[in-house]
DRENZA-432070 format. One record per residue: residue in one letter; x, y, z of N, C-alpha, C, CB in turn. Coordinates in steps of 0.001 Angstrom, whole numbers, padded with zeros to 6 digits, always signed. Glycine has a CB too. Layout:
REM DRENZA-432070
AXYZXYZXYZXYZ...
REM end
This chain:
REM DRENZA-432070
N+062792-023855+004589+061784-024554+005374+061721-024010+006798+062074-026053+005394T+062928-023744+007337+062961-023212+008703+062255-021868+008776+064408-023073+009196S+062490-021000+007731+061833-019679+007690+060329-019833+007576+062364-018838+006510A+059881-020749+006700+058447-020968+006516+057813-021449+007810+058192-021982+005391S+058550-022362+008511+058015-022892+009767+057907-021801+010810+058891-024028+010290R+058989-020932+010850+058969-019845+011821+057816-018880+011516+060320-019093+011820G+057590-018609+010193+056496-017706+009803+055151-018272+010204+056519-017449+008297G+054976-019598+009989+053714-020220+010358+053481-020152+011849+053679-021656+009896N+054569-020342+012638+054433-020262+014088+054034-018869+014534+055729-020668+014763D+054603-017836+013842+054259-016449+014172+052771-016194+013948+055099-015468+013329V+052257-016687+012821+050831-016503+012505+049962-017186+013546+050505-017053+011102D+050318-018435+013899+049559-019163+014909+049552-018412+016226+050131-020560+015106S+050703-017843+016553+050818-017100+017806+049925-015863+017796+052274-016695+018053M+049878-015161+016624+049045-013957+016498+047561-014301+016634+049304-013261+015146I+047152-015428+016014+045747-015829+016072+045338-016152+017495+045492-017036+015166K+046239-016892+018190+045920-017294+019557+045835-016100+020496+046956-018275+020067S+046642-015066+020237+046652-013900+021135+045654-012823+020721+048043-013300+021183S+044994-013009+019538+044055-011997+019045+042826-011901+019933+043635-012313+017610K+042333-010698+020111+041121-010461+020884+039897-010298+020000+041290-009241+021747L+040060-010487+018683+038936-010396+017756+038027-011601+017940+039430-010304+016290S+036711-011379+017768+035744-012463+017939+034698-012398+016850+035079-012395+019323A+034320-013569+016345+033257-013631+015334+031917-013239+015924+033167-015032+014734N+031799-013283+017232+030552-012953+017906+030520-011511+018410+030329-013900+019059A+031520-010738+018042+031572-009351+018500+030451-008548+017856+032942-008717+018178P+029991-007455+018506+028954-006608+017915+029409-006045+016577+028587-005467+018868E+028419-005668+015764+028749-005122+014448+029616-003875+014584+027469-004795+013664F+030623-003759+013722+031516-002600+013750+030766-001341+013358+032713-002815+012816V+030875-000310+014169+030282+000991+013876+031409+001999+013813+029212+001400+014946P+031535+002759+012708+032633+003715+012572+032665+004701+013730+032516+004468+011256L+033872+005163+014071+034067+006101+015166+033215+007344+014944+035554+006481+015300G+032493+007752+015964+031656+008942+015856+030239+008639+015406+032277+009911+014909F+029942+007366+015056+028605+006987+014622+027965+006098+015677+028650+006268+013255N+026636+006088+015692+025895+005142+016520+024697+004640+015723+025441+005800+017865Q+023844+003808+016346+022715+003243+015615+021768+004313+015096+021959+002283+016497Y+021635+005430+015829+020759+006505+015383+021275+007119+014079+020639+007584+016470D+022595+007282+014002+023198+007827+012783+022968+006868+011609+024718+008079+012990L+023136+005566+011860+022941+004577+010795+021502+004565+010318+023340+003183+011275L+020547+004660+011261+019134+004658+010890+018773+005934+010143+018250+004503+012135L+019386+007056+010532+019162+008311+009813+019680+008199+008390+019842+009488+010537N+020860+007622+008225+021422+007428+006890+020532+006489+006066+022859+006863+006986F+019994+005472+006713+019054+004555+006069+017834+005318+005573+018629+003435+007041S+017357+006271+006383+016184+007060+006013+016469+007965+004822+015716+007895+007196L+017603+008652+004866+017927+009613+003813+018207+008929+002482+019125+010450+004220N+018663+007683+002519+019012+006955+001299+018162+005690+001156+020508+006591+001302F+016892+005833+001527+016010+004667+001616+015908+003926+000289+014625+005094+002072H+015614+004656-000804+015421+003996-002098+016723+003390-002612+014867+004988-003124V+017857+004037-002305+019154+003483-002705+019420+002199-001928+020296+004511-002469F+019133+002236-000645+019336+001070+000217+018551-000137-000296+018922+001394+001660L+017301+000085-000662+016464-001018-001130+016936-001552-002470+015018-000573-001234S+017464-000675-003306+017938-001134-004614+019219-001968-004473+018189+000071-005546I+020020-001676-003439+021255-002434-003224+020946-003775-002564+022247-001626-002356F+020111-003713-001501+019770-004932-000779+018386-005395-001222+019817-004703+000762S+018348-006040-002377+017066-006459-002948+016482-007653-002207+017231-006798-004423D+017273-008367-001444+016808-009521-000692+016315-009057+000676+017935-010582-000547V+015037-009297+000960+014458-008815+002213+015125-009464+003420+012956-009086+002240E+015677-010666+003256+016381-011299+004364+017640-010512+004732+016745-012747+004007D+018337-009982+003716+019519-009161+003986+019125-007892+004734+020245-008805+002673I+018042-007260+004281+017571-006030+004919+017223-006298+006382+016342-005460+004167T+016500-007405+006618+016089-007729+007984+017290-008030+008865+015133-008918+007984G+018291-008728+008314+019492-009015+009087+020198-007750+009516+020434-009881+008292I+020300-006784+008608+020952-005511+008930+020146-004750+009977+021124-004649+007658L+018816-004710+009799+017975-003993+010759+018013-004648+012138+016535-003928+010255N+018095-005953+012181+018181-006632+013481+019459-006264+014226+018113-008147+013292S+020527-005954+013477+021779-005558+014125+021766-004086+014524+022963-005834+013200W+020937-003289+013863+020855-001868+014170+019808-001563+015234+020549-001088+012917V+018622-002139+015058+017475-001782+015905+017503-002646+017168+016119-001971+015132T+018064-002086+018213+018281-002856+019439+017594-002249+020654+019756-002977+019711T+016874-001138+020478+016170-000513+021592+014746-000178+021167+016913+000760+022072E+013896+000070+022154+012501+000438+021896+012418+001719+021068+011739+000614+023222E+013258+002690+021416+013227+003971+020701+013619+003796+019236+014165+004983+021377L+014620+002955+018981+015034+002719+017598+013958+001975+016812+016344+001931+017564L+013240+001076+017474+012149+000374+016797+011051+001351+016401+011574-000734+017698K+010729+002286+017285+009727+003308+016959+010200+004182+015799+009426+004183+018192E+011501+004493+015773+012062+005271+014670+011922+004507+013349+013547+005604+014943L+012166+003210+013389+012053+002390+012181+010611+002343+011695+012570+000966+012444V+009669+002158+012603+008251+002145+012237+007861+003465+011564+007369+001898+013485E+008286+004573+012156+007965+005888+011598+008585+006058+010215+008453+007004+012535L+009810+005590+010062+010504+005697+008780+009759+004939+007684+011936+005169+008905I+009430+003671+007940+008772+002864+006910+007368+003389+006637+008712+001383+007335Y+006666+003837+007675+005343+004433+007473+005432+005676+006580+004707+004799+008830T+006381+006544+006888+006532+007785+006113+006865+007499+004659+007619+008667+006725Q+007801+006575+004430+008186+006256+003062+007021+005613+002308+009407+005324+003053S+006265+004766+002974+005167+004047+002324+004007+004956+001969+004678+002936+003215T+003894+006091+002631+002791+007007+002364+003231+008257+001622+002128+007396+003652S+004494+008316+001225+004965+009527+000533+005662+009235-000788+005907+010291+001427I+006197+008018-000954+006896+007686-002193+005937+007009-003153+008114+006779-001916P+005719+007569-004344+004864+006907-005336+005343+005491-005601+004836+007706-006646N+004414+004573-005733+004681+003163-006057+005146+002334-004863+005719+003083-007139F+005386+002954-003698+006005+002185-002624+005008+001576-001640+006956+003057-001879A+003728+001943-001703+002756+001416-000744+002699-000107-000795+001368+002000-001017Y+002697-000673-002000+002631-002129-002167+003870-002792-001575+002490-002500-003659T+005053-002312-001961+006297-002875-001448+006420-002639+000051+007500-002271-002178G+006027-001442+000497+006099-001124+001916+005237-002052+002762+005681+000307+002144A+004034-002366+002275+003143-003256+003017+003731-004659+003115+001762-003308+002353R+004331-005135+002033+004944-006471+002056+006183-006489+002958+005324-006914+000623L+006936-005385+002949+008096-005281+003843+007633-005284+005295+008915-003999+003539C+006552-004570+005580+006014-004536+006941+005607-005935+007397+004809-003582+007021N+004977-006689+006503+004571-008045+006869+005788-008901+007209+003767-008692+005730Y+006826-008811+006394+008016-009629+006637+008692-009232+007949+009007-009495+005468L+008844-007928+008164+009501-007463+009384+008690-007837+010621+009712-005947+009332S+007368-007854+010496+006532-008188+011655+006771-009615+012133+005058-008001+011313H+007277-010469+011253+007536-011866+011615+009015-012148+011895+007051-012778+010508H+009912-011231+011500+011337-011564+011567+012199-010581+012344+011870-011675+010201L+011649-009428+012757+012433-008548+013626+012492-009168+015019+011818-007106+013680I+013665-009162+015610+013875-009856+016882+013337-009066+018064+015349-010134+017087I+013580-007759+018085+013272-006957+019261+011761-006863+019494+013868-005558+019114T+011350-007067+020746+009947-006944+021137+009882-006238+022484+009249-008341+021203P+009897-004911+022497+009877-004175+023765+008497-004227+024421+010290-002717+023538A+008415-003687+025629+007166-003715+026393+006058-002934+025706+007391-003160+027787S+006424-001910+024934+005418-001074+024272+004779-001769+023080+006042+000229+023821G+005336-002892+022640+004753-003621+021525+005790-004007+020493+003673-002801+020877N+005466-005027+019690+006377-005440+018626+006204-004542+017404+006137-006917+018248F+006896-004859+016326+006865-004022+015130+005437-003852+014621+007750-004626+014033R+004695-004932+014497+003329-004857+013956+002436-004000+014843+002728-006266+013812Q+002523-004189+016155+001679-003430+017068+001990-001936+017017+001848-003946+018487L+003268-001602+016950+003656-000187+016871+003240+000422+015532+005178-000035+017068L+003315-000373+014464+002885+000108+013149+001390+000425+013155+003205-000939+012058L+000586-000460+013729-000859-000230+013774-001195+000971+014657-001586-001484+014288K-000426+001168+015726-000633+002361+016568-000339+003627+015768+000267+002307+017837R+000715+003570+014932+001047+004738+014105-000065+005022+013100+002385+004518+013367C-000608+003978+012512-001719+004155+011565-002951+004716+012265-002065+002820+010886Q-003148+004331+013515-004294+004814+014287-004245+006330+014459-004338+004132+015658T-003052+006868+014612-002901+008320+014777-003480+009068+013588-001424+008692+014959E-003165+008633+012386-003684+009270+011170-005179+009001+011017-002923+008763+009925F-005600+007813+011389-007007+007421+011276-007907+008361+012066-007200+005985+011761Q-007460+008787+013218-008267+009648+014079-008477+011041+013488-007616+009767+015437Q-007677+011392+012487-007801+012713+011855-008591+012655+010547-006415+013298+011590R-009247+011532+010275-009838+011302+008951-010915+012318+008577-010425+009919+008895D-011799+012648+009500-012909+013539+009154-012430+014949+008834-013915+013588+010291A-011374+015377+009506-010796+016698+009196-009999+016637+007899-009889+017188+010353A-009323+015521+007657-008461+015407+006478-009256+015454+005183-007660+014119+006537V-010421+014820+005139-011195+014793+003882-011769+016162+003541-012332+013771+003978R-011751+017062+004504-012252+018425+004266-011118+019445+004308-013324+018793+005308G-009892+018967+004343-008744+019848+004464-008294+020456+003149-007617+019108+005068E-007156+021122+003215-006556+021707+002024-006091+020598+001075-005374+022630+002407P-005888+020921-000211-005461+019898-001179-004246+019096-000736-005157+020547-002493E-003262+019752-000130-002068+019043+000309-002394+018055+001429-001003+020036+000776T-003282+018473+002337-003709+017588+003423-004454+016379+002872-004597+018347+004422Q-005340+016625+001910-006089+015529+001284-005148+014573+000558-007138+016083+000302K-004158+015129-000134-003219+014290-000882-002486+013335+000046-002211+015157-001644K-002009+013833+001175-001304+012982+002134-002241+011932+002724-000692+013832+003256F-003458+012354+002999-004433+011423+003572-004778+010312+002583-005709+012173+003987H-004918+010643+001317-005236+009632+000304-004105+008610+000179-005500+010303-001059S-002869+009069+000281-001731+008145+000246-001792+007197+001435-000393+008920+000243Y-002166+007733+002586-002314+006908+003792-003415+005861+003594-002633+007796+005023V-004542+006268+003022-005667+005350+002810-005251+004181+001921-006862+006096+002180L-004553+004469+000834-004155+003411-000087-003093+002503+000532-003634+004016-001391F-002218+003060+001359-001250+002223+002064-001967+001290+003035-000221+003095+002816L-002991+001798+003716-003737+000953+004640-004443-000180+003884-004762+001795+005428G-004907+000117+002664-005498-000933+001848-004492-002022+001522-006060-000350+000570E-003294-001610+001123-002238-002588+000830-001862-003366+002096-000987-001879+000244L-001842-002679+003223-001478-003322+004478-002513-004383+004847-001351-002278+005604Y-003783-004096+004616-004818-005086+004917-004649-006334+004053-006216-004482+004706L-004262-006151+002806-004096-007289+001908-002874-008135+002247-003995-006806+000485H-001823-007510+002774-000540-008206+002898-000088-008509+004320+000498-007406+002243L-000617-007795+005317-000168-008027+006699-000855-009273+007250-000471-006788+007603E-000066-010296+007547-000601-011564+008028-000330-011725+009521+000007-012739+007244I-001344-012203+010236-001212-012445+011666-001358-013938+011891-002271-011636+012492K-000345-014528+012462-000377-015968+012717-001282-016256+013906+001049-016517+012974S-002209-017198+013707-003185-017503+014742-003129-018984+015102-004600-017114+014282G-002434-019302+016165-002353-020679+016613-001796-021604+015547-003706-021157+017041Q-002485-022712+015310-002030-023678+014327-002737-023521+012991-002231-025070+014847G-003678-022598+012907-004392-022377+011660-003603-021497+010711-005742-021760+011933P-004163-021227+009534-003481-020359+008564-003457-018911+009045-004169-020445+007190P-002534-018104+008541-002491-016692+008934-003794-015974+008569-001296-015988+008265V-004144-014977+009332-005359-014203+009079-004989-012739+008878-006373-014359+010246R-005910-011983+008289-005694-010549+008120-006051-009808+009409-006529-010008+006935A-005513-008619+009538-005756-007809+010737-007184-007275+010707-004735-006635+010837R-008038-007790+011576-009443-007393+011560-009622-005913+011898-010238-008246+012538V-008705-005374+012687-008814-003951+013017-008727-003097+011755-007712-003540+014014L-007967-003558+010758-007869-002813+009501-009142-002934+008680-006680-003303+008686L-009848-004051+008811-011115-004226+008099-012115-003154+008524-011694-005634+008358G-012239-002957+009827-013132-001917+010321-012651-000525+009971-013287-002035+011808A-011329-000338+010000-010769+000983+009688-011044+001373+008238-009258+001000+009955L-010916+000425+007310-011151+000733+005904-012606+001118+005657-010768-000459+005031K-013529+000464+006351-014945+000844+006221-015151+002287+006670-015848-000106+007049D-014596+002633+007826-014758+003992+008352-014073+005021+007446-014186+004083+009780L-012940+004661+006861-012254+005583+005952-013088+005833+004703-010874+005031+005562L-013710+004795+004175-014574+004964+003000-015772+005846+003327-015052+003599+002482I-016351+005652+004501-017479+006487+004918-017045+007952+005001-018038+006010+006285S-015856+008190+005539-015344+009566+005640-015117+010173+004261-014033+009595+006444L-014559+009400+003342-014325+009891+001977-015645+010253+001301-013573+008832+001141F-016661+009413+001470-017957+009672+000841-018710+010808+001529-018807+008410+000857S-018341+011120+002776-019011+012210+003492-018630+013576+002941-018679+012146+004971S-017526+013624+002210-017100+014867+001553-016823+014547+000087-015822+015489+002253P-017898+014425-000722-017779+013865-002077-017205+014816-003129-019116+013413-002531V-016025+015361-002856-015304+016102-003889-014539+015087-004736-014332+017177-003260D-014122+015504-005910-013518+014563-006856-012339+013794-006262-013064+015302-008091A-011429+014501-005594-010218+013848-005083-010558+012738-004091-009299+014878-004418N-011535+012993-003198-011937+011973-002235-012598+010784-002920-012881+012567-001204L-013421+011059-003922-014114+009979-004615-013135+009126-005425-015202+010548-005533I-012150+009763-006038-011137+009019-006793-010368+008095-005854-010163+009988-007518C-010036+008589-004673-009332+007771-003689-010193+006575-003278-008956+008616-002452A-011485+006816-003056-012386+005726-002666-012486+004669-003756-013778+006275-002347V-012554+005106-005011-012618+004160-006126-011346+003327-006183-012832+004902-007461K-010200+003973-006027-008925+003243-006038-008885+002197-004936-007748+004214-005879L-009327+002596-003745-009299+001677-002611-010222+000484-002847-009698+002406-001326L-011410+000732-003397-012355-000357-003618-011927-001261-004768-013737+000201-003892K-011275-000704-005772-010737-001554-006833-009628-002449-006292-010210-000696-007997L-008880-001917-005348-007773-002663-004765-008260-003745-003807-006831-001717-004042T-009232-003398-002953-009603-004297-001844-011054-004756-001878-009344-003614-000535G-011846-004267-002828-013295-004489-002809-013709-005943-002644-013889-003963-004060S-013151-006830-003446-013562-008232-003385-013212-008856-002038-012906-009026-004514V-012056-008497-001486-011624-009058-000199-012487-008519+000937-010136-008736+000064L-012782-007211+000911-013647-006626+001932-015042-007243+001867-013730-005098+001761D-015573-007342+000662-016911-007899+000462-016994-009316+001032-017275-007904-001037D-016014-010141+000731-016003-011525+001217-015938-011572+002742-014815-012296+000615A-015085-010724+003314-014918-010727+004775-016208-010319+005472-013778-009784+005190W-016881-009301+004942-018124-008850+005563-019246-009870+005380-018544-007503+004981K-019321-010484+004207-020339-011510+003983-020127-012688+004928-020313-011990+002517E-018882-013045+005144-018565-014175+006018-019027-013942+007447-017075-014445+006002S-018999-012682+007876-019440-012357+009238-020889-011867+009269-018524-011296+009845G-021593-011994+008148-023001-011634+008095-023271-010145+008097-023701-012246+009228E-022318-009347+007671-022471-007883+007665-022725-007385+006238-021205-007194+008260S-023486-006318+006123-023878-005790+004807-023185-004466+004495-025394-005603+004743H-021994-004275+004996-021314-002982+004841-021070-002627+003372-019986-002998+005590M-020717-003611+002539-020446-003288+001141-021707-002810+000440-019867-004502+000413G-022834-003452+000727-024090-002996+000139-024407-001564+000546-025231-003919+000550E-024125-001217+001794-024358+000151+002274-023432+001141+001577-024158+000228+003796L-022184+000739+001351-021242+001620+000657-021650+001834-000796-019826+001043+000722I-022109+000772-001444-022564+000897-002836-023788+001808-002909-022894-000498-003434K-024675+001716-001912-025838+002616-001870-025390+004056-001750-026769+002255-000701R-024370+004312-000959-023830+005668-000850-023309+006157-002200-022708+005716+000200I-022627+005267-002905-022096+005635-004219-023228+005979-005171-021242+004496-004800E-024299+005196-005156-025439+005462-006042-026067+006810-005729-026492+004351-005915D-026160+007142-004444-026710+008447-004063-025815+009579-004528-026902+008526-002551I-024505+009370-004425-023551+010397-004858-023651+010619-006363-022111+009999-004473V-023783+009540-007116-023899+009643-008569-025101+010498-008938-024016+008247-009210L-026192+010373-008182-027415+011116-008484-027374+012551-007996-028596+010421-007878D-026794+012765-006829-026958+014054-006159-025703+014916-006063-027465+013821-004806A-024532+014310-005963-023322+015095-005721-022880+015842-006972-022196+014194-005230A-022188+016951-006733-021713+017777-007846-020318+017352-008283-021712+019260-007453C-020134+016051-008450-018823+015583-008895-018719+015710-010415-018580+014115-008451S-017512+015626-010922-017306+015781-012359-017857+014574-013117-015811+015969-012671R-018054+014743-014417-018574+013669-015252-017629+012482-015273-018816+014167-016665D-016324+012748-015292-015350+011659-015323-015408+010828-014049-013942+012212-015521V-015539+011500-012915-015610+010788-011654-016926+010021-011551-015460+011761-010478R-018000+010621-012041-019286+009908-012048-019173+008627-012877-020416+010817-012609Q-018472+008702-013987-018269+007521-014822-017474+006448-014066-017542+007907-016125M-016443+006873-013335-015661+005932-012532-016531+005226-011492-014506+006661-011839L-017412+005996-010847-018280+005427-009822-019252+004415-010419-019051+006533-009106L-019795+004734-011585-020723+003818-012247-020030+002517-012636-021331+004478-013485K-018812+002633-013122-018066+001428-013489-017764+000583-012258-016761+001800-014206L-017537+001243-011132-017282+000506-009897-018533-000259-009458-016821+001467-008782V-019703+000405-009537-020960-000265-009201-021172-001471-010114-022151+000717-009317E-020860-001286-011387-020989-002383-012348-020033-003527-012000-020715-001879-013779L-018829-003196-011585-017846-004214-011221-018326-005033-010030-016495-003564-010905R-018902-004360-009047-019392-005073-007872-020595-005950-008222-019766-004082-006767S-021432-005492-009145-022596-006278-009533-022202-007589-010196-023479-005478-010464S-020972-007653-010739-020475-008900-011332-019578-009644-010343-019702-008609-012641D-019808-009367-009027-019005-009976-007964-017530-009687-008178-019242-011492-007904W-017253-008417-008457-015880-007936-008640-015179-008668-009785-015081-008109-007343G-015965-008992-010820-015396-009618-012005-015259-011111-011903-014078-009039-012287R-015666-011696-010770-015454-013127-010580-016545-013983-011200-015355-013433-009121V-017612-013348-011705-018657-014106-012395-018073-014763-013638-019851-013190-012773L-017333-013977-014408-016691-014524-015602-015567-015473-015216-016151-013395-016491A-014847-015138-014151-013708-015971-013756-014156-017359-013335-012934-015310-012621A-015339-017436-012706-015823-018731-012248-016131-019654-013424-017065-018554-011382A-016546-019058-014543-016899-019871-015710-015671-020426-016400-017712-019055-016697A-014550-019745-016274-013335-020211-016945-012120-019878-016110-013205-019588-018343A-012109-020397-014868-011034-020059-013934-009685-020519-014440-011304-020670-012575S-009673-021643-015129-008393-022196-015570-007829-021475-016783-008548-023660-015884S-008669-020695-017452-008201-019989-018648-008432-018487-018524-008907-020527-019899A-008295-017969-017293-008517-016541-017074-007480-015711-017819-008478-016216-015576T-007954-014675-018487-007100-013747-019218-007602-012339-018963-007081-014069-020742P-006825-011322-019310-007307-009951-019153-008582-009683-019949-006231-008976-019577D-008838-010469-021012-010020-010246-021843-011284-010835-021237-009801-010829-023212N-011162-011997-020551-012380-012621-020039-012563-012478-018537-012384-014064-020393D-011632-011825-017859-011738-011693-016414-011403-010270-015982-010814-012696-015714P-012429-009422-015709-012172-008036-015289-011380-007948-013992-013480-007297-015125N-011369-009045-013218-010651-009044-011940-009190-009453-012093-011338-009975-010961Y-008775-009734-013341-007457-010306-013598-006338-009468-013010-007244-010464-015078F-006461-008133-013144-005391-007242-012698-005752-006486-011420-005054-006253-013794M-006818-006922-010726-007337-006110-009621-006297-005837-008540-008528-006793-009004N-005524-006848-008183-004578-006676-007075-003170-006319-007526-004527-007929-006257E-003022-005945-008794-001714-005505-009261-001398-004130-008687-001663-005476-010804P-000168-003852-008327+000183-002522-007825+000060-001475-008925+001609-002521-007255T-000192-000227-008521-000278+000879-009458+001067+001585-009533-001393+001864-009048F+001539+001839-010762+002779+002572-010970+002457+003896-011671+003797+001727-011805Y+003480+004727-011870+003277+006028-012489+004370+006290-013527+003263+007142-011419T+003959+006840-014658+004931+007231-015666+005621+008508-015214+004256+007425-017049E+006574+008968-015996+007341+010154-015599+006469+011395-015498+008465+010404-016586D+005382+011448-016315+004505+012617-016256+003383+012440-015246+003920+012900-017624G+003439+011340-014458+002470+011160-013387+001250+010352-013749+002038+012461-012911T+001174+009806-014961+000012+009025-015373+000064+007637-014739-000054+008916-016914P-001010+007224-014019-000995+005902-013395-001133+004790-014425-002111+005794-012366F-000516+003638-014160-000699+002472-015016-000483+001201-014204+000264+002517-016223T-001106+000106-014653-000951-001199-014017-000586-002210-015089-002251-001626-013262A-000534-003479-014698-000215-004534-015657-001294-004681-016719-000022-005855-014938A-002474-004063-016486-003544-004129-017480-003279-003204-018663-004876-003777-016839D-002364-002280-018497-002069-001325-019563-001372-002031-020735-001189-000171-019025P-001835-001782-021966-001198-002430-023132+000298-002138-023239-001884-001979-024411D+000715-000960-022776+002129-000578-022846+002836-000804-021514+002262+000888-023263Y+002316-001742-020700+002845-001958-019357+004357-002214-019362+002127-003128-018703A+004812-003153-020197+006226-003539-020187+007123-002341-020486+006483-004657-021207E+006734-001563-021488+007539-000405-021885+007549+000655-020784+007002+000199-023196K+006367+000930-020198+006284+001951-019162+007021+001518-017893+004822+002259-018842Y+006883+000219-017560+007539-000272-016350+009055-000219-016496+007088-001704-016038Q+009564-000565-017681+010995-000506-017911+011500+000927-017827+011340-001110-019264E+010694+001842-018364+011048+003262-018294+011146+003702-016840+010011+004127-019050M+010209+003236-015994+010232+003587-014583+011469+003017-013900+008969+003086-013890L+011829+001776-014233+013014+001165-013641+014277+001917-014050+013119-000306-014053D+014332+002310-015314+015495+003059-015787+015607+004399-015070+015413+003276-017304R+014467+004988-014783+014463+006293-014140+014879+006201-012670+013083+006923-014254Q+014379+005132-011963+014706+004900-010555+014515+006156-009709+016140+004407-010426D+013393+006841-009936+013141+008073-009188+011914+007864-008319+012947+009294-010144Y+012116+007366-007099+011000+007070-006228+010341+008334-005677+011459+006194-005093F+011052+009475-005767+010522+010687-005167+009879+011613-006197+011620+011417-004437H+009639+011079-007382+009023+011901-008407+007630+012336-007976+008960+011147-009733D+007287+013608-008157+005996+014144-007747+004963+013844-008830+006088+015672-007478V+003918+013125-008460+002907+012754-009449+001730+013727-009426+002413+011325-009196Y+001946+014893-008838+000869+015866-008768+001193+017074-009647+000629+016303-007311G+000138+017676-010166+000309+018828-011020+000684+020066-010233-000942+019078-011803E+000891+021171-010939+001340+022400-010285+000299+022930-009311+001663+023463-011325N-000988+022620-009549-002039+023109-008667-002277+022208-007477-003309+023267-009428G-001461+021147-007334-001594+020262-006187-002555+019116-006393-002023+021037-005017N-003196+019051-007546-004136+017978-007814-003462+016844-008551-005319+018492-008613E-003955+015609-008328-003375+014460-009000-003670+014526-010491-003909+013153-008400I-002749+013987-011265-002880+013989-012715-003545+012698-013148-001504+014158-013405Y-004605+012770-013886-005293+011589-014373-005522+011713-015870-006625+011387-013633D-005506+010584-016510-005688+010550-017962-007058+009997-018268-004587+009702-018654F-008093+010839-018089-009452+010397-018341-009813+010571-019814-010435+011166-017457E-010831+009845-020235-011331+010027-021592-012064+011356-021665-012262+008853-022014D-011964+012009-022810-012602+013308-022961-014120+013201-022965-012130+013973-024234E-014655+012161-023549-016086+012009-023663-016513+010665-023098-016529+012151-025117M-017765+010615-022557-018312+009353-022104-018696+008503-023302-019520+009579-021187E-018486+007203-023195-018851+006303-024267-020370+006232-024370-018247+004904-024039P-020929+006010-025568-022388+005977-025755-023075+004986-024824-022720+005628-027194E-022503+003779-024672-023148+002795-023804-023113+003225-022350-022482+001439-023955M-022079+004019-021997-022003+004510-020630-023083+005551-020382-020618+005097-020343I-023338+006390-021368-024387+007398-021238-025745+006717-021080-024394+008345-022465E-025985+005703-021906-027254+004971-021837-027412+004291-020481-027338+003928-022966A-026332+003673-019995-026393+002997-018699-026677+003986-017578-025085+002255-018421F-026071+005172-017663-026294+006193-016643-027739+006670-016651-025352+007375-016858E-028288+006890-017840-029679+007345-017940-030637+006296-017379-030040+007660-019404N-030377+005015-017713-031225+003942-017194-031118+003847-015676-030843+002602-017833F-029903+004059-015191-029679+004029-013744-030472+005136-013053-028177+004173-013427C-030442+006330-013602-031176+007461-013022-032677+007202-013016-030872+008746-013796L-033211+006702-014126-034644+006415-014217-035075+005366-013207-035001+005952-015619E-034246+004302-013080-034586+003246-012133-034523+003732-010706-033666+002066-012310S-033520+004554-010392-033400+005090-009039-034557+005996-008700-032098+005840-008878E-034987+006815-009668-036106+007712-009449-037396+006922-009241-036253+008679-010626R-037550+005842-009998-038751+005000-009843-038802+004402-008435-038770+003864-010909K-037629+003946-007933-037585+003368-006593-037908+004401-005520-036217+002761-006329R-037484+005635-005748-037742+006684-004769-039223+007008-004656-036972+007933-005131Q-039925+006932-005779-041329+007292-005807-042213+006193-005212-041755+007590-007229Q-041664+004976-005115-042461+003868-004566-042592+003974-003039-041824+002515-004947
REM end
């Protein structure tokens, strides 16, 4: 008992004399600093996210690392780069950006996380007219940026007083200008990007513009109709554009949804999968939850865990799995569309 008592007294004495504190800064290994940790975070980004699946854990770690204005700018650049270069990550990246914009502590004089992110997006936005006419690699990077901006518009929430959160209006105008730039150079790659963006955000953009009394969507659809008639795009892309016009004519699929909102299914609601993220199989073929083999393909992607897989072919062009031939009803619809457009022109 005497030995046990003496041992307990020794422990108490050690605790009382200890200089360790629960409030001490996070331990950083000798020779490392926050820049080294952020660099390691960048190099192992996909591994980091797979380990820390809880966004609260990620934010807690970043709050302990990102303690200066320069480090915040580094973080913004890192997440922007990953969101525009890793297949499948634009959706997750946009949601991560929204969460960090509300929960990162540091707010330097140059702006908070959200403000710095939008400034970074502005840099790419200013190069849009050159990018749509650039080399295939330049166009590919620009298209990734466009789709990330679409996801960002859908998911980035700005708290406004006591009302509900609102979307960033600056992105609403930016997406319109990006679509105009894509249509100004109507090569297949640009048109495919525009179709993807409108399938992703079309209904939300349309509603926002109608609410403010603007007719921008109608003007964009008119541009698409002119391209279908006059541009030298491929037959497959022309078919995509026609289907998009048809989708908008049904109020982005919500005509059917309104009739049976409580029993919406992929069969009766074309808008059912509109906002689902796009994934890619190992050979680069895009798929969403609308795909009949979605579960199998998605599991295959999870098993692979390869966020850096290149979804582009050897010639630098994106790989798409189009139908070899146009469906008979599509041909008939296209012919009727051409005749009607020609009749309107002659009036």
